[in-house]
Structure formats: C-alpha cells, structure tokens
N, C-alpha and C positions, 0 to 999 in steps of 0.2 A: 216830508212825508205828507201826502194828501190826507184830508180828514177821513176818507173812506178807508185808507190803509190803517190809520190810527184806530178807527172803530173795529176793523177786522182783527187787529192785534189784541184789542181789549177782549173781544168775544172769544178769540182762540185761546188766550191765556186763561180766561175764566172757565171755559169749558174743560180745558186740560186739568185745571186745579180741582174742579168738582169731580171729575172722573178719577183722578189720582186719590183723592180723599175717600171716595166711595169704594175704591178697590183696596184700601188699606185695612187690614184686619183689626187693628186697634181702634181706629177712628170709627169704622163701620160697626164694630162690636159695641162700642159705647153709645153710638147715636142711632145706628141703623142706616143702611145704605140709602133708604128713602128719606132720611132726615138731613141729607147734605144738599143744600139748596143754593141756587145762584141768585136768589132774591129773598128778602124777608117774607115769611109766610103770613097769611091772614088767618087768624083764629086757630092756629096750630099750637098745641101744648108741647113743651119740651119732653124729651131731649131733641135738639136739632142744632144745626150749624148753618148759618146763612152768610153769604157775601153781602154785607150791608152797604158797602161803598166801594167804588172802583173809579179812580181818577187816573187819567193818562195825559202826559205832556209830550209833545213832539220834541225829540232830542236828536234831530238830524245833525250830522257832522259833515265835514268835507269828504270823509272816507265812506260813510255808510249812513243810511237812514235808521232811525231808532225811536223807541218810545220808553218813557219813564212811567211805570205803573205804581200807583199807591193803592193798596187794597186794605179794606177793613173787614175782618171776619169775626162774627160773633157766635160764640158757643153758649147755648142755654141748657141748663139742667133743671129738673123739676123739684129740687129741694135746696135747702140752705147748706150747700157743701162747696165751699171755695176749693177744697182739695180736689174734688171730682172735676169741677170745671177747669181748673188749672192743669190737671193731668191730661184731659182731652186737648186742651190748648197746646200743651207740649208735644203731643202726637201730631197735631195739625201743623205746627211749626216744623217738626222733623220731616213730614211729607213734603211741605212746600220748599224746604231748603235742600233736601237730599234725595228725595224720591220722585219729584216732579220732572217728567220728561219734557222735552221741547214740544210746544204745540205744532200741529201740522202747518208748515209754511213759515215758521218763526223759530228763532233761536233765543233762548234766555241767556243773556251774557252777565247778569248780576242778580243775586238773590240776597235779601237782607230782612231779618226780623227786627223791626224797629222797637217795638214794645208790646207788652201785654198788660192789661189792667183787668180788674175784676170788681164785681159788685153783687151784693145780695139784695134783691128787691124785697123790701120789708112787707109790702102788702100781700104778695103771693107766696113769698118764701123761695122764689126761684133764684138761681145764681147764674150770672153771665160772666164770661171771660171774653175780652175783646182783644184781638191781635191786629197789629198794624204791620203789614208786609210791604216790601218794595222790590220790584223787579225791573230790569231793563230788558227790552226785547229788540231784535232787529230781524229783518227778513232773512230767511234761510237761503 
C-alpha cells in the first residue's frame, strides 16, 4: 500500500470515528458533540474527548492491501471522578467496536479494545481515561 493510501486510510478512519462518536447520544450527551475532537485542543477545559495518537502500519498481504491502525483516545472530565470518565470511555469503546461503520472507500476488518487506563490529575482535579484501540482496514 503506498504511503498516500495509508494516509488516506488514517484520515478516513479518524473522520468516521469522530462522526460516529458525535452522533452517539450517550457520548455526545456526556461531552457535547463539539467536544469530540480529532486532535488535542489548546486551552480548552473539559469535558472533551480527543484522538491523541494514531499510528498506522502497512499490512499488505498477497491477497489484499491493508493497514493496522493503533489509536489512543483520551476522555477528560472536569472533576475528580474516575467513575464518570470510565463510563464515558465504556460508551466510546461500544461505539468504536459495535456502532462504527466503514469509512468511505475502506472496510474495517478487525476492531479491538486493547486497554483503558485512568488518572486523576492532582493539580487541577481533572480526570482522564485513555483508551487504546486497534483496527485493521483494507480498501473497499
């Protein structure tokens, strides 16, 4: 798969994920549809969710070209509440694994939630939950 196709796969998957999360009533209700971002914000206060990392590896095979995506999504809430952050993270995982449709021009052939971790930031009292997700895509 040429680099341009890999970059297109990354952009398409990321846009589809942001769109699906913004359309989900539970996620959008907890964060606001304008709080679901494809990059970490500058100077924004929680609540919000940002795709903080997206790595993709070329996984071409003899039968089909493909990409292995590893995404890190971070949920921030404005108080010391691990339960709140983890509840939102659970909804994010549900959308990514069960409700996310194929991006235009691509097919998702594998979805996996690798892990979630959480932390309460002592200085501000904000809580974050970070999800690690993995997807395989191939051209449709």
